[in-house]
C-alpha positions, 0 to 999 in steps of 0.5 A: 500499500503506497503511503500518502500525504492527506489534507482535509479541507472538506466542508469549508465553504471554499468557492475557488481552489487557487492553491500554491505549494512551496515545496515537493515531497516524495509522498503523493498529497491528496487534498480533499475539497469535498463538500464545498461551493466550488462551481467553476474552475476556469482554465487558468486555475485548472493548469495552475492545479495540474502543474503539480505532478504529486498532488491529487485534488479530490473535488467530488460532491461540490455544489453542482460540480460536473465536468463540461466538454471544455474540461472545466468544471461547471 
């Protein structure tokens, strides 16, 4: 079983996941953003979030969150 770091930010009324990280760890990081108020992730924010190769954002169960054909969440 692989080891993971875990950051629980669920249930915090977050509307935009505009996070930055200053260091790299060899352990993958899972950021739990479930049950917040994220409705749209624009392409600039999506590019910023996917720039981190060792970070996984869990955005399930947000307000009206679903994938559009453009790859954004709306």
